ChimeraX commands (.cxc) that place a marker at each C-alpha (Angstrom):
marker #1 position 0.00,0.00,0.00 radius 0.5
marker #1 position 1.54,3.31,-1.05 radius 0.5
marker #1 position 0.93,6.71,0.44 radius 0.5
marker #1 position 0.61,9.90,-1.61 radius 0.5
marker #1 position 3.93,11.50,-0.65 radius 0.5
marker #1 position 6.10,12.76,-3.50 radius 0.5
marker #1 position 9.28,13.14,-1.42 radius 0.5
marker #1 position 11.08,11.32,1.38 radius 0.5
marker #1 position 13.58,13.28,3.48 radius 0.5
marker #1 position 13.82,15.96,0.75 radius 0.5
marker #1 position 14.54,13.36,-1.95 radius 0.5
marker #1 position 12.02,12.35,-4.63 radius 0.5
marker #1 position 9.99,9.31,-3.63 radius 0.5
marker #1 position 10.64,6.41,-6.05 radius 0.5
marker #1 position 6.91,5.93,-6.47 radius 0.5
marker #1 position 6.53,9.55,-7.56 radius 0.5
marker #1 position 9.23,9.13,-10.21 radius 0.5
marker #1 position 7.63,6.19,-11.94 radius 0.5
marker #1 position 4.42,4.23,-12.15 radius 0.5
marker #1 position 3.22,3.26,-8.66 radius 0.5
marker #1 position 3.12,-0.41,-9.65 radius 0.5
marker #1 position 6.89,-0.33,-10.27 radius 0.5
marker #1 position 7.49,1.05,-6.78 radius 0.5
marker #1 position 5.20,-1.59,-5.27 radius 0.5
marker #1 position 6.90,-4.39,-7.18 radius 0.5
marker #1 position 10.32,-3.12,-6.13 radius 0.5
marker #1 position 9.23,-3.22,-2.49 radius 0.5
marker #1 position 7.84,-6.72,-2.98 radius 0.5
marker #1 position 11.14,-7.81,-4.55 radius 0.5
marker #1 position 13.15,-6.41,-1.64 radius 0.5
marker #1 position 10.84,-8.14,0.84 radius 0.5
marker #1 position 11.28,-11.43,-1.03 radius 0.5
marker #1 position 15.09,-11.10,-1.00 radius 0.5
marker #1 position 15.08,-10.28,2.70 radius 0.5
marker #1 position 12.91,-13.34,3.31 radius 0.5
marker #1 position 15.39,-15.57,1.50 radius 0.5
marker #1 position 18.28,-14.23,3.56 radius 0.5
marker #1 position 16.37,-14.54,6.83 radius 0.5
marker #1 position 15.30,-18.09,6.10 radius 0.5
marker #1 position 18.96,-19.09,6.52 radius 0.5
marker #1 position 18.93,-17.58,10.03 radius 0.5
marker #1 position 16.05,-19.83,11.05 radius 0.5
marker #1 position 12.41,-19.64,12.05 radius 0.5
marker #1 position 12.97,-17.09,14.83 radius 0.5
marker #1 position 14.38,-14.60,12.30 radius 0.5
marker #1 position 11.44,-15.17,9.98 radius 0.5
marker #1 position 9.01,-14.54,12.87 radius 0.5
marker #1 position 10.81,-11.28,13.72 radius 0.5
marker #1 position 10.53,-10.17,10.09 radius 0.5
marker #1 position 6.88,-11.09,9.69 radius 0.5
marker #1 position 5.93,-9.33,12.93 radius 0.5
marker #1 position 7.72,-6.18,11.74 radius 0.5
marker #1 position 6.05,-6.38,8.34 radius 0.5
marker #1 position 2.64,-6.70,10.00 radius 0.5
marker #1 position 3.35,-3.56,12.03 radius 0.5
marker #1 position 4.51,-1.68,8.92 radius 0.5
marker #1 position 1.27,-2.49,7.14 radius 0.5
marker #1 position -0.68,-1.48,10.24 radius 0.5
marker #1 position 1.15,1.86,10.16 radius 0.5
marker #1 position 0.31,2.28,6.49 radius 0.5
marker #1 position -3.35,1.66,7.28 radius 0.5
marker #1 position -3.18,4.25,10.06 radius 0.5
marker #1 position -1.65,6.70,7.59 radius 0.5
marker #1 position -4.54,6.14,5.21 radius 0.5
marker #1 position -7.27,6.41,7.80 radius 0.5
marker #1 position -5.95,9.40,9.73 radius 0.5
marker #1 position -6.72,10.15,13.37 radius 0.5
marker #1 position -10.10,9.34,14.83 radius 0.5
marker #1 position -12.65,12.10,14.94 radius 0.5
marker #1 position -11.60,14.41,17.79 radius 0.5
marker #1 position -8.49,12.25,18.14 radius 0.5
marker #1 position -5.06,13.67,18.82 radius 0.5
marker #1 position -3.29,14.02,15.45 radius 0.5
marker #1 position 0.15,14.09,17.09 radius 0.5
marker #1 position -0.52,10.87,18.99 radius 0.5
marker #1 position -1.85,9.32,15.79 radius 0.5
marker #1 position 1.29,10.31,13.89 radius 0.5
marker #1 position 3.52,8.91,16.64 radius 0.5
marker #1 position 1.60,5.62,16.57 radius 0.5
marker #1 position 1.94,5.47,12.79 radius 0.5
marker #1 position 5.68,6.24,12.91 radius 0.5
marker #1 position 6.24,3.67,15.66 radius 0.5
marker #1 position 4.43,1.05,13.61 radius 0.5
marker #1 position 6.36,1.80,10.44 radius 0.5
marker #1 position 9.87,3.08,11.10 radius 0.5
marker #1 position 10.01,1.89,14.70 radius 0.5
marker #1 position 9.13,-1.69,13.87 radius 0.5
marker #1 position 11.77,-1.86,11.13 radius 0.5
marker #1 position 14.43,-0.33,13.36 radius 0.5
marker #1 position 13.56,-2.74,16.16 radius 0.5
marker #1 position 13.60,-5.73,13.82 radius 0.5
marker #1 position 17.03,-4.66,12.54 radius 0.5
marker #1 position 18.36,-4.67,16.09 radius 0.5
marker #1 position 16.88,-8.07,16.85 radius 0.5
marker #1 position 18.11,-9.60,13.62 radius 0.5
marker #1 position 21.56,-8.09,14.01 radius 0.5
marker #1 position 21.83,-9.64,17.47 radius 0.5
marker #1 position 20.60,-12.98,16.14 radius 0.5
marker #1 position 23.07,-12.95,13.23 radius 0.5
marker #1 position 25.90,-12.10,15.64 radius 0.5
marker #1 position 24.97,-14.98,17.95 radius 0.5
marker #1 position 24.00,-12.69,20.85 radius 0.5
marker #1 position 21.42,-13.84,23.37 radius 0.5
marker #1 position 17.77,-12.75,23.41 radius 0.5
marker #1 position 18.37,-10.05,26.04 radius 0.5
marker #1 position 20.76,-8.25,23.69 radius 0.5
marker #1 position 18.26,-8.55,20.85 radius 0.5
marker #1 position 15.50,-7.17,23.06 radius 0.5
marker #1 position 17.67,-4.24,24.17 radius 0.5
marker #1 position 18.58,-3.41,20.57 radius 0.5
marker #1 position 14.94,-3.67,19.50 radius 0.5
marker #1 position 13.93,-1.09,22.12 radius 0.5
marker link #1:1,2 radius 0.2
marker link #1:2,3 radius 0.2
marker link #1:3,4 radius 0.2
marker link #1:4,5 radius 0.2
marker link #1:5,6 radius 0.2
marker link #1:6,7 radius 0.2
marker link #1:7,8 radius 0.2
marker link #1:8,9 radius 0.2
marker link #1:9,10 radius 0.2
marker link #1:10,11 radius 0.2
marker link #1:11,12 radius 0.2
marker link #1:12,13 radius 0.2
marker link #1:13,14 radius 0.2
marker link #1:14,15 radius 0.2
marker link #1:15,16 radius 0.2
marker link #1:16,17 radius 0.2
marker link #1:17,18 radius 0.2
marker link #1:18,19 radius 0.2
marker link #1:19,20 radius 0.2
marker link #1:20,21 radius 0.2
marker link #1:21,22 radius 0.2
marker link #1:22,23 radius 0.2
marker link #1:23,24 radius 0.2
marker link #1:24,25 radius 0.2
marker link #1:25,26 radius 0.2
marker link #1:26,27 radius 0.2
marker link #1:27,28 radius 0.2
marker link #1:28,29 radius 0.2
marker link #1:29,30 radius 0.2
marker link #1:30,31 radius 0.2
marker link #1:31,32 radius 0.2
marker link #1:32,33 radius 0.2
marker link #1:33,34 radius 0.2
marker link #1:34,35 radius 0.2
marker link #1:35,36 radius 0.2
marker link #1:36,37 radius 0.2
marker link #1:37,38 radius 0.2
marker link #1:38,39 radius 0.2
marker link #1:39,40 radius 0.2
marker link #1:40,41 radius 0.2
marker link #1:41,42 radius 0.2
marker link #1:42,43 radius 0.2
marker link #1:43,44 radius 0.2
marker link #1:44,45 radius 0.2
marker link #1:45,46 radius 0.2
marker link #1:46,47 radius 0.2
marker link #1:47,48 radius 0.2
marker link #1:48,49 radius 0.2
marker link #1:49,50 radius 0.2
marker link #1:50,51 radius 0.2
marker link #1:51,52 radius 0.2
marker link #1:52,53 radius 0.2
marker link #1:53,54 radius 0.2
marker link #1:54,55 radius 0.2
marker link #1:55,56 radius 0.2
marker link #1:56,57 radius 0.2
marker link #1:57,58 radius 0.2
marker link #1:58,59 radius 0.2
marker link #1:59,60 radius 0.2
marker link #1:60,61 radius 0.2
marker link #1:61,62 radius 0.2
marker link #1:62,63 radius 0.2
marker link #1:63,64 radius 0.2
marker link #1:64,65 radius 0.2
marker link #1:65,66 radius 0.2
marker link #1:66,67 radius 0.2
marker link #1:67,68 radius 0.2
marker link #1:68,69 radius 0.2
marker link #1:69,70 radius 0.2
marker link #1:70,71 radius 0.2
marker link #1:71,72 radius 0.2
marker link #1:72,73 radius 0.2
marker link #1:73,74 radius 0.2
marker link #1:74,75 radius 0.2
marker link #1:75,76 radius 0.2
marker link #1:76,77 radius 0.2
marker link #1:77,78 radius 0.2
marker link #1:78,79 radius 0.2
marker link #1:79,80 radius 0.2
marker link #1:80,81 radius 0.2
marker link #1:81,82 radius 0.2
marker link #1:82,83 radius 0.2
marker link #1:83,84 radius 0.2
marker link #1:84,85 radius 0.2
marker link #1:85,86 radius 0.2
marker link #1:86,87 radius 0.2
marker link #1:87,88 radius 0.2
marker link #1:88,89 radius 0.2
marker link #1:89,90 radius 0.2
marker link #1:90,91 radius 0.2
marker link #1:91,92 radius 0.2
marker link #1:92,93 radius 0.2
marker link #1:93,94 radius 0.2
marker link #1:94,95 radius 0.2
marker link #1:95,96 radius 0.2
marker link #1:96,97 radius 0.2
marker link #1:97,98 radius 0.2
marker link #1:98,99 radius 0.2
marker link #1:99,100 radius 0.2
marker link #1:100,101 radius 0.2
marker link #1:101,102 radius 0.2
marker link #1:102,103 radius 0.2
marker link #1:103,104 radius 0.2
marker link #1:104,105 radius 0.2
marker link #1:105,106 radius 0.2
marker link #1:106,107 radius 0.2
marker link #1:107,108 radius 0.2
marker link #1:108,109 radius 0.2
marker link #1:109,110 radius 0.2
marker link #1:110,111 radius 0.2
marker link #1:111,112 radius 0.2
view
């Protein structure tokens, strides 16, 4: 699901430069490649990735729906950002710890 932004951090959004289907397919390709790599790390890594992906999609849905009527738009934005960027950052920490052979406490600390 793609939002309507034309720029990301002052740079043109790839989806704004080309047909939206190309941007979606590129994201799908990257997700597939990441899945292949994670499969070699085992089922725990795949579970971390799928949980993060679920949160990203939840954040995208929140971005599409906007805050509830009379809801706090700042709180809504924070929830959306936590679901999207926060979940990916947390998953990166967990997966980095897993790939390095660190224990679950290290992975949890890096995820936070």
